[in-house]
DOFIDREN-709239 format. One record per residue (C-alpha): x, y, z; residue in one letter. Coordinates in steps of 0.25 Angstrom, whole numbers, plus 5000, padded with zeros to 4 digits. Layout:
! residues N
XYZA;...
END
This chain:
! residues 708
510649975014M;511149875003T;512149884992S;511949824979F;512549824965R;511549864954I;511649794940V;510849864930L;510549824916A;510149914905G;508749964907L;508050024894M;508950134890A;509650144904C;510950054902T;511950114911T;512150084925V;512850204933P;514150154939A;513650214953A;512650104953F;513649994955A;513650004970E;512650084978L;511850074991T;510450084988A;509250124997Q;508649974998P;507249924996F;506849875009L;505849755012A;504749795022P;505249775037P;504949645043R;504749605057L;505649505064T;505149365062E;505049285075K;504949135077A;503549095082P;503549055097P;504048915099G;504948905086T;506448895086L;506748975074K;506249105067S;505349105055T;505949235051A;505749275036L;506849325028A;506849475030V;507449565019P;508149695023E;507049795028T;507849905034G;507049915047C;506749815058N;505349835062P;504949815077A;504249695080G;504249545075D;503349445068I;503149295072T;502449195062R;501849075069D;500848985061G;499749085056Q;500149185066T;500949305062V;501249395074E;501949525074L;502549615084N;502449755078L;502849885084Q;502350025081V;503550115083Q;503950265080Q;505350235076R;506550305070D;506750265056N;507450325043E;506850345030I;507650355017A;507550495011N;508050504996P;508050654998G;509250635007N;510450634997A;511350575008D;510450455010G;510050495024A;508750445029K;507750525036D;507450495051K;506050465054V;505150415066R;503950345061L;502850255067R;502850125060A;502549975063Y;503849905067G;504550045067G;505050035052C;504650125041L;503750025036S;503049915044G;503549775044P;503049685033L;502049575038I;501849445031D;500649355034V;499849245027K;498349215025P;497849155038G;498949225047N;498549285060T;499349415061L;499549465075R;500249605076V;500649645090H;500649795087L;501449875097D;501250025097N;502450085102Q;502150225098L;502150335108D;500950365117K;501350515116N;500550545103D;500250685101P;499350655089S;498450575099C;498150675111P;497550595123G;497750465115G;496550505106T;496350555091D;496450705089P;495150775088A;494450785074G;494850645069G;496250705066K;497450605064P;498150565076G;498550465086C;499750435078F;500350335088N;499050255089T;499150135079I;498550015073N;498749915061L;497949895048H;498149775040Y;497849835026H;497249745016G;497049625025L;495749555025H;495649535040V;494749575052S;494649725055P;494249695069S;494849675083G;496349665082N;496349635067S;496449735056D;495749845065N;496149985062V;495150045072L;496150005083L;497050105090N;498450045096I;498850155105A;500350195107P;501150095116Q;500049985115T;500049855108K;499049785100F;498949645094E;498249635080Y;497749495075E;497449495061V;496949365055N;497249355041I;496249255034P;496749135027T;496149175014D;496749315015H;497449355001P;498949365001S;499449504997G;500049635001T;499449705013F;499949805023W;499749855037Y;499750005042H;499350095053A;497850125053H;497450195066R;496550305061H;497150445063G;498550385063S;498550295051T;499150395041A;500250445050L;500650305054Q;500650245040V;501450365035A;502450335046S;502650195041G;501650115049A;501350015038A;501849885033G;501749775022A;500749655026L;500849535016I;499949425016V;500749305009R;499949195004G;500349045000D;498948994995R;499148944981P;498048944971Y;497548814967T;496148844962G;495048894970G;495449004980K;496449114976P;497849084980G;498949184984D;499649264974I;500949234982D;500949094978T;501149124963V;502149234964L;503449154963K;504549134954T;504849014945A;505648954956T;504448964966G;504949074975T;504049194978P;504249314970L;505149414977T;504249524983E;504449674987Q;503549744997V;503449894995F;502749975006L;502650115001F;502650215012Q;502550365012Q;503050415025I;502950565026P;503950585038Y;504350735041A;505250805051C;504650915059F;505251045064D;505051095078D;503751175074Q;503151045069G;503351075054A;503850975044I;505351005040I;505351035025K;506351055014Q;506251185006P;505451114995D;504451075006G;504750925007T;505050865021W;506450845026T;507050785039C;508250865043P;509450795051T;508950765065G;507450765061K;506550635061T;505450625052G;504050585057V;502650565053V;501850635064E;501050755057D;499750705050F;499450835044S;500850875039K;501350735035Q;500050665030L;498850745028A;499250815015S;498950735002A;500250794996T;501150775008V;501950655003W;502350734991D;502650854999E;503450785010S;504550735000G;504550595007R;504750464999F;503850344998T;504550225005S;504550075003I;504649985015N;505350105022G;506350135011A;506350255002V;506750244987Q;507350104990P;508050014979T;507549874977L;508549784972Q;508749634969G;507749614958I;508049544945A;507549584931A;506349494928G;506149454943E;504649464947I;504349514960Q;503149544969R;503149694974W;502049724985R;501749874985F;501049934997I;500750084998H;500850115013G;500750265011G;499650355016I;499350445004H;500050444991D;499950354979T;501150274974V;501150264959N;502250154958L;502950134945Q;504350064942I;505250114931V;506650094927P;507750194933M;508650274925N;509950224931T;510750334923Q;510150434931S;511150494941P;510050484952K;509950334950A;510950304961L;510350394971Q;509050334969A;509550194972L;510250244984K;508950304988G;509450454989V;508850504976L;508750644983G;507650744985G;506150724988T;505250644979P;504850774972K;506350814970Q;506650674965Q;505550674954A;506450734943A;507550634947T;506550524945L;506250574931T;507650534927E;507850424937L;506550344934C;506150404920P;505050374910S;506250354900T;507650314903L;508850384897P;509150364882D;507650314880S;506450384875T;505550264879E;504750274892P;505150164902V;504150064906E;503750044920L;504049914927V;502649854927P;502049804940Q;501049684940F;500049694951E;499649564957I;498949614970A;498249744974A;498049784989D;498649644992G;497549564984L;498049484972T;497449534959R;496649444949T;497649484938A;499049544938I;498949694935R;500149754927P;500549894932I;501449984923G;501549874912L;501949944899N;501850074906K;502850184904K;503550264916S;502550384917V;501950454929S;500450464932G;500350324936G;500350254923I;500850114926G;500950144941S;500550054952N;499650144960F;499850124975L;498950204984Q;499050204999P;498650065004G;498849994991Y;499649864989R;500049814975S;500749684973D;501549684960V;502449584952L;503549654944L;504749624936M;505849714931F;506149674917P;507649704917R;508849754926D;508749894930G;508450004941T;507050044942Y;506250154949C;504950124958I;504250254956L;503050324963N;502650384949Q;502150524949A;500650544949A;499750614939T;499050744941P;497750674944A;498450604956E;498850734961R;497650814958A;496950784971N;497950814981A;497150784993G;496850634990G;497650504988G;498050434976G;499250534974Q;500450494967G;501650574969P;501850714962N;503250664957E;503750524954T;504450464966Q;505450354967L;505050244976L;506150144974A;507150084964T;507349944959V;508649874955I;508449754945V;509649674942S;509849534936G;508749444931G;508249444917N;507749544908V;506249524905V;505749574891T;504349504892D;503149574896D;503249594911P;501849554914Q;501949424906Q;503349394912Y;502749404926I;501549324923Q;502249214916Q;503249214928A;502149184937L;501549074928Y;502949014927D;503149014942A;501848944945N;501748844933K;502348734941A;501248744952N;500348624949P;499248674959A;499048804952L;497948794942P;498248814928A;497348934926A;497949004937A;499348974932L;499049024918E;498349144924G;499749194930L;500249204916R;499149304913T;499149374926G;497949314932D;497949314947L;496549274950T;496949144957P;497649224967W;496749344968R;496649414982G;495149424982M;493949364976D;493149454967T;491949524972L;491349554958Q;490149454960D;489949484975A;488649514980V;488749654984V;487949734995N;486949834988S;487449954996D;488750014990I;489750074999Q;490450204997K;491750265001A;491950414996D;493250485001F;493250635002F;494150745009I;493450875011G;492150935016N;491050845017A;489650885012P;488750955022P;487950825023T;489250755028A;489650865038G;490350965028G;491650945035K;493050925029F;493550775031G;494150655025F;492850575022Y;492350445017I;490950465013N;490950595020Y;491250535033K;492550555041V;493050435049Y;492450415062D;492950285069P;491650265076D;490850265064R;490650155054I;490250195040D;490050065033F;489449935039T;489549815030R;489249665031Q;490349565031V;490349465019N;489649565010T;490149644998T;490049794996D;490349884984D;491050014987W;491150144979V;492450224983L;492550374979T;493450494982S;493050634981Q;494050744976V;495250654978E;495650514979P;495650424991H;496050274994I;494950184999F;495350075009H;494549975016I;495049875027H;494749725028V;494049695014N;494749725001P;493849774989F;493749744974Q;493749864965I;492549844956M;492649974948D;493250114947V;492350224941L;492850354936Y;491850464940T;492250584932K;491350694937P;490150714928G;490250574922E;489750434925P;490650344933A;491450254924K;492250134927S;493750144924I;493649994920F;493249914908G;492349784910P;493549694912N;494249794922G;495149854911E;495450004915C;494850104906L;495850214910V;496750254898P;498050184900P;498850314898D;497950394908E;498550444921R;497850454933G;497350394946L;496350304939Q;497450214933N;497550154947Q;496150094946Y;496450014933C;496949894940G;495949884950M;494649824943W;494049714952H;495349714960Q;495349704976F;495949814984K;495849864998D;496350004995T;495950084983V;496150224978F;494850304975V;495050414965Q;494150534965N;493250524953D;493250374954Y;492350274960Q;493050144965V;492050034966L;492449924976V;491849794981R;492249734995T;491749615002H;491749615017Y;492349485020D;492449405033R;492749525043Y;491849615051I;492249735059G;492549885057E;493649935049F;493950055040V;493850115026I;494750235023H;495550315013C;496950255013H;497550395011I;497850375026L;497850525030D;496450525024H;496050405033E;496550475045D;495850605042A;494550525042G;494450455028M;494050325034M;492750245038T;492350125046N;491750005040I;491149895048Q;490849755043I;489749675051V;489149535050P;487749575046D;487349715042L;485849685045T;486149635060A;486149725072K;487549785074G;487949725060G;487949585067G;489049615077I;488649585091G;487449525097M;486149595102A;486249665115G;487749685115M;488249825119K;489249865108H;489249935095T;488649815087A;487349835095D;487249985091E;486150035082P;486350015068A;486450165065D;487550185075S;488550175064H;488450245050T;488350125040H;
END
């Protein structure tokens, strides 16, 4: 814990600072945990980075030697504590969770393009695993083997084979495995993440904290020709990099169980952990499988392991880079930033992290604490706008304003929609001193209408964190112009930066630093690929059984449903029936070419105009708003709303091998909503061009041995 003094200037109509704010001990905002930096062999001193306070020391260490980044990473089921704002005395709940490094969130890993990432993964979990009878998965494809692990490097464009980003591996309890991930020299810089991905145990392990931030940092300047790294222009007028904050959002549904195996609950049905009890994530059906379990549990979304923390040390007018990573398994985060009403008697408790009650019980308090209008004012408060520079780790072609000139309302107006698996890099600036709320804004009825699916924001507005802004300079300029002009000013002394690129910074043009080259004019294979998500009873022609389906097929690890050729390009049509799902493909990102609204009984119609302008009315609330900024942008994970068709294009660049496509609502994945895709050298050759004639292995099987 750290103590700090709050200096608060007038904010709109809120001009009085409560005397109790003069000194307080706040719930601190913690940077992600970091592994201990060790000196490379043969050197005399450490190359340790300056490590901010994290609140947890993860097991393992890291060594950087030339282009090799080597980690010792231990998977442990270790005792921890999670802050629970519902405990008015500030007491934390005891938990025992599976995680990389043993912390509530995995250690942050920094790499560069061209690095070789070697991860010595040590599975220290117990061999005695009741969910894995006889060391094999339960019958019927049910989730299980919760102590069997692996790693997925989400969003990285690397090989899916061997000991690289291979999620078809099983690392058994009390065994070790060495990953070697060769990051190509032309890999985009950006925000990625890693997490558990062993089928059957993915959701339970990620919900237990087995996830961490993975950042690719680039230093390639743009001098004309090939794109550069956006990192090189995100700096202050003195040339120092912009301060960054990493937000790994996790939704850990820990519960305490009684002697009969039932979750211990309060009278209102929310979960509680009495003194002497330890919270765990062990029961898939009770803690993960329900679409509404997160609301029902009464648990809070955490950020880097901290719950409702207070971020301080930001000056008015200071531009920062915030990296958002949604590491939860199911529920949407509708992120907004609004001024706090510091006259509220609950403001002090919020900054201490002891606001009291469950998220549902806090909702009425938040109406007063983080209101749409402040005391003595009838004018709606404006959101603090976010300026997105990258989505899913890939730099956009232009800055996208989120919440600019929007008022504080629910329903996602001005929200940064973060679905499980999404990343969003934003630049932001607080225009004046004050205290602010980071909210997970309440969802519209449309988001809650299909309770079995994904894309669900919370029933009630939730407080994610608070921010203290003090010092600096009041900014009265248009915030987008202020940020873009600051980028221009910070880079105008660089003689190597072409004049057109420099001038583009003033207008928000990021094309010289784009994460991917457009596929708009690519030569595309004639056969369109389809992924249709559905939960329910399949038609009789597909067996008629209940299941979690992609194209009416439940996952079979021995079946390959798509075989495609390397260095070719496909168009895909993504759809969901009845309820929304989230499409994620490994290895190769995709470009969103169009989004069609398919209202029953009417022809499909694009939500975009000819230049990518969103035709959705600006005051309309609903899930379709989150597509508005996606026209021709690259992603690796995308929300697929029912009654919509999401049209994407992907190029199978460089790598061959077998990997997966799945719903990133991870309990859906474990229930069977996943499929295998194989990329081969030559679709027309025997075995796809893998192996030689006469070799006795799968490449020599008849062409119809797999479903293509």
